[in-house]
C-alpha positions as CSV (number, residue, x, y, z in Angstrom):
1,A,-130.4,127.7,133.3
2,G,-133.8,124.9,134.8
3,V,-135.9,123.3,133.0
4,A,-138.7,124.6,131.9
5,E,-136.2,128.4,131.0
6,A,-134.2,125.9,128.6
7,A,-137.0,124.1,127.3
8,A,-138.7,127.2,126.7
9,D,-136.1,128.5,124.5
10,V,-135.4,125.5,121.9
11,A,-139.5,125.1,121.8
12,A,-139.6,128.9,120.5
13,F,-136.5,127.7,118.0
14,A,-137.9,125.7,117.4
15,E,-141.6,126.7,117.2
16,W,-139.4,129.3,114.8
17,F,-138.1,126.9,112.5
18,R,-140.8,125.1,112.0
19,A,-139.4,122.2,113.6
20,E,-141.4,118.8,113.2
21,V,-139.5,116.7,115.6
22,I,-137.2,116.1,118.1
23,V,-133.8,114.8,118.0
24,S,-132.0,114.0,121.7
25,Y,-129.9,111.4,123.9
26,D,-132.0,108.8,126.0
27,D,-132.7,110.2,130.0
28,S,-129.4,108.3,130.7
29,G,-128.3,110.7,128.3
30,G,-125.8,108.6,126.4
31,Y,-122.9,106.9,129.0
32,G,-124.7,109.1,132.6
33,H,-122.7,113.0,131.6
34,P,-125.0,115.0,133.6
35,D,-125.4,117.1,130.9
36,H,-126.8,114.6,128.6
37,V,-129.6,114.2,131.0
38,A,-130.4,117.4,131.0
39,C,-130.1,117.7,127.5
40,H,-132.8,114.9,127.3
41,W,-135.5,116.5,129.7
42,I,-134.5,120.2,128.1
43,A,-135.1,118.9,125.2
44,L,-138.6,116.1,126.0
45,A,-140.5,119.5,127.2
46,A,-138.9,121.8,124.7
47,A,-140.8,119.1,122.0
48,G,-144.3,119.1,124.2
49,L,-144.3,122.7,123.8
50,A,-143.7,123.3,120.5
51,G,-145.9,120.8,119.2
52,A,-143.3,118.8,117.8
53,G,-142.9,115.4,117.6
54,F,-140.0,113.9,120.6
55,V,-137.7,111.3,118.8
56,E,-135.0,110.2,121.5
57,V,-131.4,108.1,120.3
58,L,-130.7,104.4,122.7
59,S,-127.9,105.0,124.7
60,E,-128.2,100.5,124.0
61,T,-129.9,98.8,120.5
62,E,-133.3,97.4,123.4
63,P,-134.5,94.0,122.0
64,D,-137.6,96.1,120.1
65,T,-135.4,98.2,117.9
66,A,-133.9,97.5,114.9
67,P,-130.2,99.5,114.0
68,I,-130.4,102.8,111.1
69,T,-126.4,101.9,110.2
70,L,-125.0,104.8,108.8
71,D,-121.5,103.3,106.8
72,H,-122.8,105.2,103.7
73,H,-122.2,108.6,105.6
74,R,-119.1,108.0,107.5
75,D,-117.4,110.8,105.8
76,R,-120.2,113.1,107.5
77,V,-120.5,111.3,110.2
78,R,-116.1,111.9,110.4
79,E,-116.8,115.8,109.2
80,A,-119.4,116.6,111.6
81,L,-117.6,115.1,115.0
82,L,-115.2,117.5,113.6
83,R,-116.5,120.6,114.7
84,Y,-116.0,119.6,118.2
85,P,-112.6,120.3,119.0
86,S,-113.2,120.6,122.7
87,Q,-114.6,117.8,123.3
88,L,-112.6,115.5,120.8
89,G,-110.4,114.3,118.2
90,I,-110.7,112.1,115.1
91,E,-107.4,109.5,114.8
92,G,-107.8,107.2,111.8
93,G,-111.4,106.3,112.1
94,E,-111.0,106.2,115.8
95,V,-112.8,109.0,117.8
96,V,-110.9,110.2,120.4
97,H,-112.4,112.3,123.3
98,V,-111.5,114.2,126.0
99,G,-111.2,112.7,128.6
100,G,-109.0,109.6,127.1
101,Q,-112.0,107.2,126.2
102,R,-111.3,106.1,122.4
103,H,-114.5,104.2,120.0
104,L,-114.7,103.6,116.1
105,I,-116.2,106.9,114.3
106,P,-120.5,105.5,115.3
107,T,-122.4,104.3,112.1
108,D,-125.4,102.9,113.7
109,L,-127.9,103.8,116.4
110,A,-131.1,103.2,117.4
111,V,-133.8,105.5,117.6
112,R,-137.0,105.8,119.5
113,D,-140.3,107.6,119.3
114,V,-141.5,109.1,122.5
115,P,-145.2,110.0,123.6
116,T,-144.2,114.0,124.2
117,G,-146.7,115.8,126.9
118,W,-143.9,116.4,129.7
119,H,-143.9,119.6,130.8
120,P,-141.9,120.6,133.9
């Protein structure tokens, strides 16, 4: 599906769910994965269509943003990640992606409100 069709579907769900905010990747998709980049544009358009706010999770912390620390939710983050066994595994305190990339279970992130109004 193209951005417009996917955004309309996400917007319809957001309206049904009465979502106030849609959260997605920033425009670099976390690490540049094309599916993640597409998710950014779909979610941004959907937020505009649904009249919801849009918050993007930043790929890198910028000077004007302060990271949110979720150390106290590490177990919940771990449990959430375990729901994607086709994408990654958990070994100890590390995430292991299907491509072999490894990193610590993320518990710090930075977010930014983005004005909506962009439509495909």
